[in-house]
N, C-alpha and C positions, 0 to 999 in steps of 0.2 A: 481706291475704286476697285482694284482687283480683289482686295480682301472682302469688300462687300459682295461682289459677284460670287466669290468662292463660298461665302456663307450661305447665300441664297441657294446655290447649287448643292450644298452639302448640309441642308437642314436635317435635324434629327429625324430618323425614320418614323418615330411616333407622330410627329407633326404632319408629315406627308401622308401617313396612313389615315389620320383624322380627316384631312381635306379630301382624300380619295373616297373615304366612306361617305362624306357629305355629297360629293358628286354622284356616287353610286346610288345613294338613296333618291336623289332627284331624278336620275335616269330611270330607276326602277319605278318610281311613281308614274312617270310618263308612260312607261311600258305597260303598267297595269291599266292606265286609262285607255290606251290603245286597245289592249286585249278586251277590256270591258265593252268598248264600242263595237269591235268586231264580233264579240260574243252576242251582244244584243241584236246585231244585224242578222246573225245566223238563225236566231229564233223568231225574227219578226214576222216572216211569212213562209208558209209551206208551199208545196207545189199546188198549182191550180188546174182544174180541168181545161181542156183545150179550147172550149168555146163558151162564152158566158151565156147563161140561161135566160137572161133578161133581154137578149137581142133576137131578132129574127134569125132564121137558119143562115149558116155561113154562106151558102151559095146564093143568097139574096143580094150579096154585095160583089163588086168587082174583085177579082182575085188579089190584086196588090193591096187594096184596102183591107180585105179580109185577113191577109197575112200580117199586116201591120197591127190590126186590132188583136189578133190571136197572140202575137208576140208580146204585146203590152200586158195582156191578161195573164199569160203564163209566166212571164219574167218580171212581173211587177215588183218594184222596190218596196212599196208600202201602200196601204189603203187607209183612208181616213173618212169618217162620217161625221158631218156637222149638221146642226139644226139652224136653219136660217131664220130671220125675223118673220113673225106673222105679218101678213099683208092685209090691210083694211081697204080692200078695193074689190069690185066685181070680178068674179073668176074669169069671165070671158075677156075682160080688159087686160088682166094680168097675163093670161095665156097669149094674147096678141102681142104684148110687149116682149114676153120671153121669146116668141117666134120671130121678132124683128129686133135682134140685138143691136143692129146698126142704128136704128131709130132710138132705142132705149139709151144707148151709150151717148148719142148726141144730146138727148134731153138731160142726162146726168151731167155732162160737161157744162151745159148751159146753166144748170142750177148749182154747179160746183159740188155735186155729190161724188164725183170721181173724175179722173183724168183719162180714163180708158177711151180708146178710139177703135171702132169696129167698122170694117168695110166688107160689103158683100162682093165676093169675087167669082162666084159660081153657084151652081144649084146646091143650096143648103151648105155652102162653103164660105167661111168668113176668115178674114185676116184681122188680127187683133194686136194692139200695142198699148201697154199700160203706162208708157212714158216713165217707167221706173226700172227699166232693165229687162222686162219680159216682153217677148215678141213671138208671134207664131200664127198658126192656122187652126181652125177647128171645123169639123163637119158634123151635122146632125145625122145620127144613124137611125133613130127611132123617135117617133112623135105620136104620143097617145094623149088622151084627154088629161090624165093625171100624172104623166111621166114623160121626160125627155132624156135621151141618151146621146151624148156627144163624144167624139174622138178628137183629141187635140194633139198637136206636136209643135215644138218650137224650142226656144232657148231663153235662158236667164243670164244676164251679165251682172257681176258685182265685183267690188274691189277685193273682197275676201277670197272668193273661190274662182274668180275669172268667169269664163263662159261655160255654162252647163247646158247640155241638150237632153231632151227627153220627150216623153209623150204621156198621155193620160186618157183613161176611159172614165167618163163622168156620168153619173145618173142623178137627175133632179126629179124628186117626187113631190107632187102638189096634193094637198088635202084640204078642200074647202069645208069649213065647219063654223056655224054660229056667226056668220058675217065676216069671217076672216079666212085667210088661206095660210095653212101651215106648210112649211117646205123643209125637205131634208135633202142634203147634198152628199153623195158618196163619190169619192175620187180614188181610182186605182192608178197609181203613178209609176212609171218606169224611168229611171235615170240612167243615161248612157254610161257615165263614168263609174266603174265598179267600186272604186275607193270612196268616191263621194256618196254613192248609193249606200254603202255600209255606214258611213258617218250619218247620213240623213235618217236611216232607220233608228240608229241609236239616239240621235237628237230628238226625234219625235217621241221617244219614250220619256225623255226628260222635259222637253219643251213643246209638248203637243198643243198646248193652248196657242202658241205663236203660229203654228201651222194652220190651226183651225180658223184663226182670225183672217188669215190670208185667203183661205178657201171661201169664207163668207163674204168677201168684199163685193164680188159680182152680184150676188143675190140681194145684198143690202142695197146697192145702188138701184137695182130694178124695182125693189119694193118701194123705195122713196119716190121713184118716178111714177109708179102706179098710184100711190096715194096722192101725189100732186095732181095727176090727171083726174082722180076721183073727187077730190075736195075743191079744186080750183079749175074746173073744166074750161071756163072762158079764157083764162090765162094760158092754160096748156094748149088749147086749140089755136090761140093766136100765135104762140110760139111755133106750133107744128106747121101752120100755114106759111110762116116766114122762114122755115128751117132750110129750104132749098133741097130737101130730100125728094127723090122721085115720087110721083103720084102713086105708083104701084107699092111703094114701101109705106106710105102714109095711110092709104085707104083702109086696110084692115083695122087700124087703130082708130081712125076717125069714126068708123062705123060703130064703135063700142063706147064712145064718149058722148053722152047726151048733149045735143045742141052743137056738136062739132060739125062744121060744114064739110060736105063731101068734096072730093077732088073736082075741080072745074067750077065750084060755086063761089070762089073767092072774088 
């Protein structure tokens, strides 16, 4: 037994050198991967101006909200732009659904388009939970006929990276044309954890399609709900009347679906 141990401890230096070289190559490979990730992160986004031009002036918002928006814009980890599905529905109907995300999310859950749950908690302030690890809040900052700007903050929990917190400034642009509505979504995201932020920048270079699909989920569900309301108004209105949602939340949508009874007419 002692002889076997002696041989293991005193193997020829050439054998030890070979194994050491193999370990060194593996470690070097991981080091180059890490350097590549950090390098990609360093070049992902440059400095941004202090206030986004697509928003009203900074002093139009409460000081704490303006400071949070400005921090996200200046220190954003990454920006992504995706094209959502074209919507075959009246523009006014789709706009009303976009402006009532709690109603739209409830309809999407009813039709199994998504699992998202959205609750109105204040003036243009919503709480959202996708029941897949992401929870947070978002506030509508600007509402125009063809554009909405939202600021969101919250966290995502996963077995891989644990809980990651961050915020985002998102612009949704709508363009009606030839009986359809084209939509483009741009998100400027800031991740709190600097190491995860660096990895996220690099992974978006390599796996941008995965991130784009995640960004599209919300507008895909809204488009499906709008097309359901437009093509099957009786069924949609029947669901809406039984949904249990407050009259004030239902009324703007009921007024844009032909034949949909108004609040108090049920």
